[in-house]
N, C-alpha and C positions, 0 to 999 in steps of 0.2 A: 389772641389762641392760645392752647394749651401748651405747645412748646415754649411758649414765652411764660406762661404761669409755671410751668414745670421749672424752667431754667431760674425763676425768682426763688421757688422755694428750697432748691438745690442749695442756692446762696445763702438763702435765710438758715439752713441747719448749722451755719457756722455763727451764726446770731444768737441764736434761741438761747434760753436761759437753761440751767444745766437740768432743770425739773423736770424738760421735757422729756418727750418719748417718743419711742421708735415712729409710730404715728401720733402727730401732737394732738389727735382730737380723743385718742383712747389710750389703753395700757393693759397688759397683761391682768387676769383678773378681776377684768372688767365684765358688765353684763354688754354686749354689741349693740350697738345702736340698730334701731328697725331699718328695715330696707325694704321698698316697693319700688319695684322699675318693669319695664317692658323688656321682652325678649326680643329675638331678633324678628319673630312674627307679629310683633307689637301685643302678646298676650300678657296683661298683668301678674308679674311673679311675686308673693310675697314670702321673703327669704327669711323673716323671723318664724314662719310656721315650724321651720326645722330646728329653730335652736332648744336647746335641751330633749331632742327627739332623736339625734343622728351627730355624730363628727360630722362639720363643714367646716370647709376650705374656701376663703374668698381671694379671689385672685385681682386687683387693679391692674390693668393692662391697657396698653397704647397702641395705635398702628405706627409702624416704622417709617417716618417721612423722609430720611435721608437715604442717603445709597449706601452706608456702612454695610460692611458684611454680617457684621454684629448686630443680632435683634434679639435682646434681650426679654423682650415680653412673650414673642414667639417661641422663644426658648422655654420660659417658663409654663405655658400653655401645652406644650407638646410633653414638657416635662410630668406636669400634671395631669396630662390627660393619660399616660400608662397607669397613674394608681387608680384612676379613675377607671378605667376597662377592668382592671384585676381586682378591686376592692368595693366597687358600688354594690354590687349584687350579694359579694359574700359578705360585708359587715356594714353596709349600710352607708357609706362614706358619701356625701354630697359634696358637690364643689360648684362653686358659680365666678364665673370670668365675668368683671365690672367693669366693661368697656368705659375708657375716658376720652369721649370725643376731643377732637382737633381746638373747635372753640367752643365758647362760652355762650351758645345760642342756638338756633333752630341747626340741628344736623342734616345736611343735605344728602340726597338720595344715592350720589354718588359714594359718599363715606361708608353709609350701610352698605351698598353693594359690596365694596371693599371688603367691608369687616366680615360681610357674609361668604364673601368668596374665601377669603383667607381661614376661616372655621372651616368650611366644606373640603378644600383641596388639604388641609392638613388632618381634618380628618378628627376633629376634637369634637367628642361625644357629651362632655358637660352643657349645660345651659350658659349660654351667654347675655347678658343683661346691658342694657344700653344707659347709662349715666347720663341723662339728657340736662343738660344745665348745671352739671358736674355739682348737683347737691349733694350725693354721697360721698364724692371726692375732698368735699370740704368737711362733711360730718365727721369723717374719719380721719381729717387730717394729714391725708398723703402726703409723703416727702418727698418719693421717689417711685418712679414706673419701671417695674411691674414692683407691686408690693405684695406680701401675703400676709392674711390673718388666718388662726387655725383656732377653732372652737370646739371645744370639748364634747361630750354628750351630756354634759351638767348645764349647757347654757353659758359656759365661760371663757371669754378670752384664754386661751392658752398659751400662743406664741405670738409673735409679730416678726415680721421680716420685710426690711427697703431693701427696694432692688433684687437683683439674682445673680451674685457673684457666682462663679466657677467654684471655688472653694466651700461655697455652703451648699453644695449640693448635697454630699454625704450625709451634712446633717440635718437638712430639710427632711432626706429620705428616712432618716432615723426617729424625728419629729413626727412626720406623718405615721409610721408605723406605731410610735407611743401612740398616738391620737386616736386610733381605731384598735388598739390594744394586741398588737401583733410584738410577740417577740422578737428583735432581729436577730439576737445571739442567743444560743442554747448551752447547757451547760455549765461549768463552773464561771466564776470570774476571770481566771487566771487565762480562758481562752481568749480573751478581750483585750488582754493587757500588751503592749508594744514597748519594750525596752524600759520595762518596770513601769509604767503607765498608763492609765486607761487610753483607749483608744477615743470614745466618744468624748472625753474631756479634753484630747487634744485637737478634736474638730470644732468644741464650742469655741475654745482657746483662740484657734484660729482665725474663726469666723470674728470674735472680737476683735482681735486684731486688726483684721479687715475695716469693722466700722470704725476704730479709733484713726484709722489711716485716712479714713475719710471725714473726721471730726465729729463723725457722731458717737459721742461718747457716752452719753444715756444709754444709747441703743447697744452699745458694747456692753454696759454693766451687767445685763440680765445672765446672758450666756456666759459671762464669765463667773458668774456668781456660781453659776452650775458646774463649772468647769472645775471650781476650787473644791465645791461638795464632792465631787466625784473624785477628785486626787489632790488633796490638799498639801503635797509634796512635790508639785509641779514648780519651781523655780521661776518660771518666764510669766505664770499667770499670776504670780505675787509680785512682778515685776511692773508688770501691766494695772494690777491693781494699783500699785502703789502711784502710778502717771493718773489714773482717772481720780483718783482720791485728791492727789494735789490740785488737778484742776477746778476740782470741786471746794478746794481751799480748805480741803481735810488735811492738816498737817501734822498731826498727831497722828492720824491713820495710813497717810503716804509713809511715814518713818516706820512704822510697824511694819508694813508689806516691804519695803527695801531691804529691811533689817531680816526677814524672815526668808526673802529671795537670795539674799548672800550667804546665811546659816545654811540653807539648803544645797547651794552651790556655792563654792568660793570663787571661782573661776569666773562667775557671771559678772564681764566689764559693765553691761549697761545699769547693772543694779547699782554697782558701785559709783558709777557716773551721776546717775540720778539720785542718788542717797547725797552723794558730794553737793549737788546743786543746792538740794533743801539747806545743808550745812552752811554752804555759802550765802545762800539768802538770810541766812539768819545770824550773817558775822561770826560763825563759828569756823574760823579761816585754817587753824591747825590742824582740827577733826577732816575738813572736807578735803584739805591737801592730799590726807591719806589715801582717800577713797578717790581722789583724782589720779594720782601719782600709781595707786593701785589699778586703775581701769587704763591707764597707758601701756602697764608693765603686760598687760594681758593682751591688748590691740592697740598697737603705736601707730593706728590708721587712723584712731577714734579723733578727728579734726576738730570736733566739739570741744572735748576733753582738753587737748592743748589750749584750744582757746579762752576757755574759763579759768584754765590755771594760769594763762598766762595776766590774764586780768586779776586773777587771784595774787599774784607775785608784784604786781603794780601796785595794787590796792594797800600790800606791807612793805612797799618802798623797797624791794628785790628787782633794781630796774634789769640787772643783766639776767637776770632769770627770765624775769618777765618778755624780754626782748627776744630771748632764745625759744619758747614756747610760743608767742605769736607770730615769729617765722615760720616755726613748725606747721601753725594753724595756716597758715596765710599759701604755704607750699601745696599742702592737703586740698585745701578749698581749688586752688588754681589747677589741680591736679584735677579732681571732680567735675572741676566745669568744662575740661577738657575731654574728659572722657562721657560729659553730660548725662553724670549721675547724682545731679545736687535736685535737691528739693525743695519749696520755697522756704523754709525759713534759714536754710543758706545763704541766700541773699543778705539777711541783716548780720549773720554772723561775720561774712566776707566783709562787708562793708565796716560794721564794728572792728574787725580785726585790722584794719588797714585806718582806719582812725586810730586805734589803740598805739600802733606802730608810728603812726606820723606824730603823735604827742611824746613818744620816748623819743624821738629824733629830734624833736622841737627844744628837749629839755636838754639833751646833749649839746644842742647849740649847732645842730645838722640842720637848719632852715630848708636847704634845697630839697634835701631827701623827704623831708616831713613834707614841703608843699607839694613834691611830685606824688606822696602816697594819698594826700587829700585829694587830689585830682582825680588819681585811680580809682578812690573810693566813689567819689561823685558820678563817675563815668559808669560804676559797676550799679549804685542806685539807680542810676536814670534809665539805663540801656537795656540791662538783663533780662529782666523777667517783671510781670506785674504783682502788685504790693499784697500782703498776705489778705485771703478775702477774709480772715474775722477780724480785721483792723488791727487795733492797738492791744496786743496780745499781751500779757504776763512774759516778759521773757525768759526767765527761768522754764517755764513750763512749756516755753515753746522748743526749748531746746531737749527734752528730755527724748531718748532715746528707748524704742522699742524692743528693739532684738539687735 
């Protein structure tokens, strides 16, 4: 079933090499692959006939099969339909909905009827094509449903967006208007500034941030580069770029970005922490300590900062200070657990903190306390939540803080 295939592909996004793209079969700047599919009336449509002649949007979508009130595919169909109704005649905008069947075989009539009914009830005006056999789904390397591909008038892929998060809607609106050559804002550039930063740049940043939180780091790169081009003085964009570059094993690039973020905003606690991690990885403990203590001074609730600072003290034979920081980290982790605010990587951090404290107590001769902490670490590791989907991730990269 497509649901199973889709689940597999979503999991696979955490395992893809870093040079993959938002849709793993294409990338921005490519000439789109040819598409010839039947519409809801069984009439064959060659979408490539429109490439290079008009702005074209492709949206890969699916039927909602569960009872969830969230229906991202339908949300995007109706979202795009509003643009189609307004700009199809005015600017020649073409939109094709490419339906992804539930199974990779002959599509039952009942499923086609469900698609036809959904299109009719929701008054979707643009053509809907049926991707029988999932041929185009595979050709384009779709990793999330829905997904959007925007092709400009020159016939090249301009934008690619996997999924349809609420936060991306303003950005998609702006990009569609840019695709068809309509200025969203008029007047001087200052009119689109908010708090000294370009509003479009901020939308691109937030979209990139959402992709990073899903583990789609390569997909986050293009919008983040555009964000920095529009507003090179936004510290949070540099912090996020530093994380992406570090995950790409570009140490020097990451150092430059974190330094830039700190210069732009000396009170950016995550940037101090992330830079400290890089220094810690490279055994520059004295410099790393300065950035960790700065991040804690700015935000004392950063459990990860107390956690890694504790291990820094332990590594440099400062037992009392290590014990103090690890205890703080453990208290913060447990508080977050009670509030149900933890993320996947915090399981590793909590277990590691418990283990580190256990080692310290053992070295102090308190075997009973050491054993108690080891037992607690084992319970956490075995019972709280599943393993990180990405497998054995580089630990420092997994600890980095986005905001």
